[in-house]
Structure formats: structure tokens, C-alpha cells
C-alpha positions as CSV (number, residue, x, y, z in Angstrom):
1,M,-70.8,-65.0,320.7
2,D,-72.4,-65.9,317.6
3,T,-75.7,-68.0,317.0
4,V,-77.0,-70.2,314.0
5,L,-80.1,-71.7,313.1
6,I,-80.1,-75.0,311.3
7,T,-83.3,-77.0,309.7
8,G,-83.4,-80.7,309.8
9,C,-81.2,-81.7,313.1
10,S,-83.4,-84.8,314.0
11,S,-80.7,-87.2,312.4
12,G,-78.0,-87.2,309.7
13,F,-76.4,-84.0,308.6
14,G,-78.4,-81.5,310.3
15,L,-77.7,-83.0,313.8
16,E,-74.0,-83.7,313.2
17,T,-74.0,-80.0,312.2
18,A,-75.5,-78.8,315.1
19,R,-73.1,-81.0,317.2
20,H,-70.1,-79.6,315.5
21,F,-71.3,-75.7,316.1
22,L,-72.2,-76.4,319.6
23,A,-68.5,-78.0,320.3
24,R,-66.8,-75.0,319.0
25,G,-68.7,-72.5,321.6
26,W,-71.6,-71.5,319.3
27,R,-75.0,-70.8,320.3
28,V,-77.4,-73.2,318.5
29,V,-81.0,-73.1,317.3
30,A,-81.6,-76.6,316.4
31,T,-85.0,-76.8,314.5
32,M,-86.9,-79.9,313.3
33,R,-90.6,-81.1,312.9
34,T,-90.7,-82.7,316.3
35,P,-88.7,-81.3,318.6
36,R,-86.1,-83.7,320.9
37,T,-84.0,-82.5,323.3
38,D,-82.3,-85.8,324.1
39,L,-80.3,-85.9,320.7
40,L,-77.9,-83.0,321.6
41,P,-75.5,-82.4,324.2
42,A,-77.2,-80.5,327.3
43,S,-76.1,-76.8,326.9
44,D,-77.2,-73.5,328.0
45,R,-76.1,-72.3,324.6
46,L,-78.7,-74.7,322.7
47,R,-82.2,-74.2,321.9
48,V,-84.5,-76.9,319.9
49,L,-87.5,-75.3,318.4
50,A,-90.1,-77.1,316.1
51,L,-90.2,-75.9,312.6
52,D,-91.8,-77.2,309.6
53,V,-90.6,-75.3,306.7
54,T,-93.3,-76.2,304.4
55,D,-95.8,-74.2,306.8
56,P,-95.6,-70.6,307.0
57,E,-97.1,-70.1,310.4
58,S,-94.6,-72.6,311.8
59,I,-91.7,-70.4,309.9
60,R,-92.8,-67.2,311.3
61,Q,-93.0,-68.8,314.9
62,A,-89.5,-70.5,314.6
63,V,-87.7,-67.4,313.4
64,A,-89.4,-65.1,315.8
65,A,-88.2,-67.6,319.1
66,A,-85.1,-67.9,317.7
67,G,-84.3,-64.2,317.5
68,P,-81.3,-62.6,315.9
69,I,-79.1,-65.4,314.3
70,D,-75.8,-65.0,312.4
71,V,-76.0,-67.8,310.3
72,L,-78.7,-69.5,308.6
73,V,-78.1,-73.4,307.5
74,N,-81.0,-74.6,305.6
75,N,-80.6,-78.2,305.5
76,A,-83.9,-80.0,305.7
77,G,-84.9,-82.1,302.9
78,F,-85.8,-85.6,302.1
79,G,-84.9,-87.8,298.6
80,A,-87.5,-89.7,296.5
81,A,-86.5,-92.4,293.7
82,S,-88.7,-93.2,290.8
83,P,-88.3,-93.2,286.9
84,A,-89.7,-90.0,285.4
85,E,-92.3,-91.6,283.8
86,L,-93.6,-93.1,286.7
87,V,-93.1,-90.6,289.7
88,P,-96.3,-89.5,290.7
89,I,-96.8,-85.4,290.5
90,A,-98.2,-85.6,294.3
91,T,-94.4,-86.6,295.1
92,V,-92.6,-84.1,292.9
93,R,-94.5,-81.6,295.2
94,E,-93.9,-83.0,298.3
95,V,-90.1,-82.7,297.3
96,F,-90.5,-79.6,295.9
97,E,-92.3,-78.1,298.9
98,T,-89.5,-79.2,301.2
99,N,-86.4,-79.2,299.5
100,T,-86.9,-76.1,297.3
101,I,-90.0,-73.7,298.7
102,G,-89.3,-74.4,301.9
103,T,-85.5,-73.2,301.7
104,I,-86.8,-70.3,300.0
105,A,-89.5,-69.4,302.3
106,L,-87.2,-69.5,305.8
107,T,-84.5,-67.6,304.0
108,Q,-86.9,-65.0,303.4
109,A,-88.0,-64.9,306.7
110,V,-84.3,-64.2,307.9
111,L,-82.9,-62.2,305.1
112,P,-84.3,-58.9,306.7
113,Q,-82.1,-58.9,309.9
114,F,-79.1,-60.0,308.0
115,R,-79.8,-57.1,305.3
116,Q,-80.6,-54.5,308.2
117,R,-77.5,-55.5,310.2
118,K,-75.1,-55.7,306.7
119,A,-74.2,-59.2,308.3
120,G,-75.3,-62.9,307.8
121,V,-74.6,-66.1,306.3
122,V,-76.8,-68.3,304.3
123,V,-75.7,-72.0,303.5
124,N,-77.9,-74.1,301.6
125,V,-77.1,-77.7,301.7
126,T,-78.2,-79.2,298.6
127,S,-76.4,-82.1,296.8
128,S,-73.6,-83.5,294.6
129,V,-75.8,-85.2,292.5
130,T,-76.7,-81.2,290.7
131,L,-73.2,-82.0,289.5
132,K,-73.5,-85.3,287.5
133,A,-76.6,-86.9,286.1
134,L,-78.0,-90.0,287.6
135,P,-81.1,-92.2,286.7
136,L,-84.1,-92.5,288.9
137,I,-83.8,-89.5,290.8
138,G,-84.8,-86.8,288.5
139,A,-87.4,-85.2,290.8
140,Y,-85.3,-84.6,293.9
141,R,-82.0,-83.6,291.7
142,A,-84.5,-81.0,290.0
143,S,-85.1,-79.6,293.6
144,K,-82.0,-79.4,294.5
145,A,-80.2,-77.8,291.3
146,A,-83.3,-75.3,291.5
147,V,-82.0,-74.4,295.2
148,N,-78.3,-74.0,293.7
149,A,-79.6,-71.5,290.9
150,F,-81.7,-69.5,293.8
151,T,-78.7,-69.5,295.8
152,E,-76.2,-68.1,293.2
153,S,-78.9,-65.5,292.2
154,M,-79.1,-64.5,295.8
155,A,-75.6,-64.3,296.6
156,L,-75.4,-61.3,293.9
157,E,-78.0,-59.5,295.4
158,L,-76.5,-59.6,299.0
159,E,-73.0,-59.1,298.4
160,P,-73.6,-55.1,298.6
161,F,-74.8,-55.5,301.9
162,G,-71.9,-57.6,303.1
163,V,-74.4,-61.2,303.3
164,R,-72.4,-64.1,302.3
165,V,-74.2,-67.2,300.7
166,R,-73.1,-70.6,300.3
167,L,-73.7,-74.1,298.9
168,V,-72.7,-77.3,300.5
169,L,-73.0,-80.2,298.3
170,P,-72.7,-83.3,300.0
171,G,-72.1,-86.7,298.2
172,R,-73.8,-90.3,298.8
173,A,-74.3,-90.7,302.4
174,P,-75.2,-94.4,303.5
175,D,-74.6,-93.5,307.5
176,T,-77.6,-91.4,307.5
177,R,-81.4,-91.7,307.3
178,F,-81.5,-90.2,304.0
179,G,-81.9,-93.4,301.9
180,D,-84.5,-94.8,304.2
181,N,-86.5,-91.7,303.8
182,A,-86.2,-91.9,300.2
183,R,-87.0,-95.6,299.7
184,A,-90.3,-94.6,301.7
185,R,-91.0,-92.8,298.4
186,M,-89.8,-95.2,295.5
187,H,-92.3,-95.7,293.0
188,G,-92.5,-97.4,289.6
189,F,-89.3,-99.9,290.2
190,E,-91.5,-102.8,289.5
191,H,-92.1,-102.0,286.3
192,E,-90.4,-104.1,284.1
193,A,-89.6,-101.8,281.4
194,Y,-86.9,-100.1,284.1
195,A,-85.8,-103.3,285.8
196,D,-82.2,-103.6,284.7
197,L,-82.1,-100.1,285.6
198,V,-83.5,-100.3,289.0
199,K,-81.2,-103.4,289.5
200,S,-77.9,-101.8,288.5
201,V,-78.8,-98.5,290.5
202,L,-79.7,-100.2,293.4
203,A,-76.2,-102.3,293.1
204,M,-74.4,-99.1,292.7
205,L,-76.1,-97.6,295.6
206,G,-75.2,-100.7,297.6
207,D,-71.5,-100.7,297.2
208,L,-70.1,-99.5,300.4
209,S,-66.6,-100.3,298.8
210,A,-66.7,-97.2,297.1
211,P,-66.0,-93.8,298.3
212,V,-69.2,-92.2,300.4
213,T,-70.0,-89.0,302.3
214,H,-70.3,-89.1,306.2
215,A,-72.3,-86.6,308.1
216,Q,-69.0,-85.3,309.7
217,D,-67.9,-84.2,306.0
218,V,-70.7,-81.8,305.8
219,A,-70.8,-80.9,309.3
220,E,-67.0,-79.6,308.3
221,A,-68.0,-78.2,304.9
222,V,-70.9,-76.1,306.6
223,W,-68.4,-74.9,309.3
224,R,-66.0,-73.6,306.6
225,A,-69.1,-72.0,304.8
226,A,-70.2,-70.6,307.8
227,T,-66.7,-69.2,309.1
228,D,-64.4,-68.5,306.1
229,P,-65.3,-65.6,303.9
230,S,-62.6,-66.9,301.4
231,S,-64.7,-70.3,300.9
232,P,-66.0,-71.0,297.5
233,M,-69.4,-70.6,296.5
234,R,-70.0,-74.3,296.1
235,I,-67.9,-76.5,298.9
236,P,-68.6,-80.2,297.8
237,A,-68.9,-82.6,301.1
238,G,-67.1,-86.0,301.0
239,V,-64.6,-87.6,299.0
240,D,-67.3,-88.8,296.3
241,A,-68.7,-85.1,296.2
242,E,-64.8,-83.8,295.7
243,A,-64.1,-86.4,292.9
244,W,-67.7,-85.2,291.3
245,A,-67.0,-81.8,291.5
246,A,-63.5,-82.2,290.1
247,E,-65.0,-83.8,287.1
248,A,-67.6,-81.1,286.5
249,R,-64.9,-78.6,286.3
């Protein structure tokens, strides 16, 4: 029986992905900053562990407690929205610490066991906004694009050891808490110079008639990345993400 460790399982993509793997008979190590056992179905194949990907000691403890795993899913992350001129540098650091450095640090902690066993899969969940420039999310987009670049280079390094590496790129997901978390880190939206731009972007994001991504789309894409050796390096998740990927191609 295979084991998957998933970060960011308290809601959204991570929670749905944990449910998806559990339903298919896998052992699941679901991690989150503040563990909650009530979010997932009770199962002897489930472990819920505390993990803060920005804390090296938390990473060490979680990886040690998880034991051998077969698939690592780096999903933990959050968004931020601001005109580039006005985004606080403290927010930029916070975004990169979690989205980029946290992903790299946890991956480094897991890779030795994959390399030694000559088996394993790393799935990094980034974003389809890395495929298409959008205003007001430059810091977030940069943090995810950096993970894309890291992942693609890592894939070349690990191929000789039989370790597969994949990217899952979700689209806009209004039915998750991602938007709420991003709104908590919005800056500069009241600045008169950007008022028209902010208004148009918010209108676009609020248009629920347009194609969107659902958490189940991401869970299915992660499952494909983890279990299908023939899957492509980049897997868009969601109708909108697939359209952007086609446009980028």
C-alpha cells in the first residue's frame, strides 16, 4: 500500500486531495499548521500531523513522524494581491517563505529517501497564473513561477534515480478559502492611481459565469501526477487552467 504526504490539508485543494487518495485505498499523511482530525473520514490509513513549512524544526519532526512515503504533494501556500509599487516587502517575504522556500525545504527533507530507494514522486501544486500575466498578483505569481523553475530543473536531476517530478497548475478556485486568504493580504487597492484597474480585476474575479477550477479538479490532477508515469510535466487543473495552458502552447 502506497503512502502520500500532503501539505496544506486544512481546506481547499489539500483537503480534497487527501480525501481523494483515502478513497482510493492509500495511506495518507495529511499535514496542516494546526491539526484537525475532524476534517477527514476516520480511517486507520490516515495520519494528521502538524507541519509549518516555514519552520525547519517542524519539517524535521513531520518527516520523521511520517516515516517512509511514496509521494510528496507540496500544496501549502497562499495568495496576496497588490499593485507592484505598493506591495509591502514584508508580504513579499511571507509569500516566498511559504510558497517557494517552504516547498523547496520540505522537498529537500524527503528526497534522500526517494533517491536511496530509487523510487518516489514529487508533485508541486503551483498555479495557472504562471502561464498568463495578470495584474495585482505579481508577488504571488513570482513565488509560484519560481517553484515551476525549481521543479523542472529538479526533474532532470532526479530522473537517473527513478524519481518522478510533476507540476499541477490549478486555475481560479472561488469555492476554496484561497481568495479569503488573499484578501487578507491586499494592499494599495484604495490608491486612486490604481482604482480603475482594481475595479476591473475585482469584477473579473467575481464573474462566476466564467469557467473556474474546483478542488476536485486539482485532486484528480494530483492523482494523475502521482500514479501515471506517462503524465506530462505540467498538468493544468480546471477548465480555465486547461484553456490557459492551450493558449500558452
